[in-house]
C-alpha positions as MATLAB code, in Angstrom:
seq = 'MLKKILKWIPSIFIASCSFYLSSQEHLEHMPSFWNADKVVHFFCYSGFCFFTAFACNIKSYKKVWLPLLIISLWGISDEIHQSFVPGRSASVFDWMADTLGALLGALVYVKFVSLVSNWLKAKH';
ca = [
      -4.965   20.665  -10.195;
      -3.537   21.623   -7.069;
      -6.332   19.025   -5.284;
      -5.099   16.273   -7.579;
      -1.489   16.667   -6.294;
      -2.717   16.948   -2.661;
      -4.503   13.851   -2.818;
      -1.041   12.162   -3.553;
       0.520   13.391   -0.090;
      -0.365   10.414    2.207;
       0.824    8.160   -0.770;
       3.962    9.590   -0.801;
       4.527    9.828    2.775;
       3.765    6.033    2.764;
       6.265    5.546   -0.179;
       8.971    7.498    1.884;
       8.426    6.186    5.117;
       9.034    2.316    3.060;
      12.095    3.456    1.618;
      13.352    4.454    4.221;
      12.474    1.292    6.142;
      13.834   -0.958    3.241;
      17.042    1.205    3.383;
      17.772   -0.383    7.054;
      20.068   -3.256    7.748;
      17.826   -3.924   10.754;
      14.473   -2.714   11.983;
      13.524   -2.490   15.885;
      10.335   -3.025   17.770;
       9.156   -5.614   14.864;
       6.558   -8.481   16.224;
       8.519  -11.694   16.780;
       5.943  -14.270   15.849;
       6.453  -17.330   12.710;
       6.357  -14.828    9.328;
       5.484  -11.495   11.404;
       7.115   -9.731    8.007;
       4.462  -11.286    5.981;
       1.755   -9.776    8.212;
       3.505   -6.156    8.731;
       4.240   -6.210    4.632;
       0.400   -7.267    4.297;
      -1.052   -3.826    6.478;
       1.523   -2.027    5.558;
       0.785   -1.826    1.481;
      -2.959   -2.787    2.465;
      -2.993    1.134    3.769;
      -0.646    2.299    0.769;
      -3.115    0.946   -1.597;
      -5.836    2.643    0.069;
      -4.174    6.083   -0.037;
      -2.951    5.312   -3.594;
      -6.384    4.286   -4.923;
      -7.688    7.730   -3.194;
      -5.210    9.969   -5.008;
      -6.449    7.831   -8.142;
     -10.075    8.259   -7.630;
     -11.091    4.865   -7.954;
     -14.648    4.553   -7.460;
     -15.513    1.333   -8.657;
     -13.981   -2.484   -8.750;
     -13.346   -2.451  -11.820;
     -10.768   -0.071  -11.997;
      -8.837   -1.364   -8.946;
      -5.956   -3.056  -11.079;
      -4.495    0.475  -11.605;
      -3.377    1.335   -7.358;
      -3.326   -2.106   -7.249;
      -0.810   -2.203  -10.334;
       0.712    0.459   -8.994;
       1.420   -0.626   -5.497;
       2.981   -4.039   -6.767;
       5.527   -2.389   -8.717;
       6.322   -0.695   -5.645;
       6.690   -3.721   -3.664;
       8.870   -5.444   -6.731;
      11.243   -2.283   -6.897;
      11.309   -2.016   -2.684;
      12.693   -5.904   -2.705;
      14.967   -5.104   -5.315;
      16.316   -2.006   -3.264;
      16.280   -4.515   -0.476;
      18.523   -6.651   -2.083;
      21.504   -3.901   -2.158;
      21.081   -3.164    1.848;
      23.529   -5.338    3.958;
      21.769   -7.807    5.780;
      18.271   -7.238    3.910;
      17.659   -9.607    0.975;
      14.544   -9.850   -1.684;
      11.698  -11.994   -1.074;
       9.299  -12.837   -3.895;
       7.156  -13.985   -0.798;
       6.980  -10.599    1.185;
       6.213   -8.931   -2.507;
       3.315  -11.391   -2.917;
       2.483   -9.949    1.094;
       2.393   -6.559   -0.706;
       0.475   -7.174   -3.588;
      -2.408   -9.108   -1.618;
      -2.568   -6.503    1.032;
      -3.002   -4.200   -2.022;
      -6.019   -5.750   -3.257;
      -7.305   -5.562    0.308;
      -7.065   -1.953    0.647;
      -8.014   -0.933   -3.189;
     -11.690   -3.147   -2.326;
     -11.924   -1.655    1.496;
     -11.080    2.018   -0.239;
     -13.732    1.836   -2.857;
     -16.430   -0.411   -0.380;
     -15.579    2.980    1.810;
     -16.954    5.105   -1.106;
     -19.394    3.609   -1.860;
     -20.560    3.183    2.125;
     -20.277    7.203    2.045;
     -21.952    7.726   -1.447;
     -24.635    5.732   -0.493;
     -24.935    7.341    3.022;
     -24.536   10.714    1.720;
     -28.063   10.011   -1.013;
     -29.699    9.224    2.125;
     -29.336   12.492    3.849;
     -30.681   14.746    1.054;
];
């Protein structure tokens, strides 16, 4: 039971950081190229979903919908939260970047598990 709870620590940490950053009126040190925020959303949510897939113990592509759904819903709640922060706004395009990043993170996690599993089998 404790092991299952501990597996959620990376995702909870990322969610906490996400909430904190979404609460800020302005973020320093953001890249300044066109649509940089979408790229940041994509890669941050990719990592977020990678660790959520780990916490959900996903081992096949058929199951990626669960962490994808969790992270996509978090993205929606994050955008709603930002709409109440002065100087910030909600964006469906940010949510789309979140969800696409989450899909990548879940798929990379399943591939990673598959590669590690095959490597361990080959060693024995």
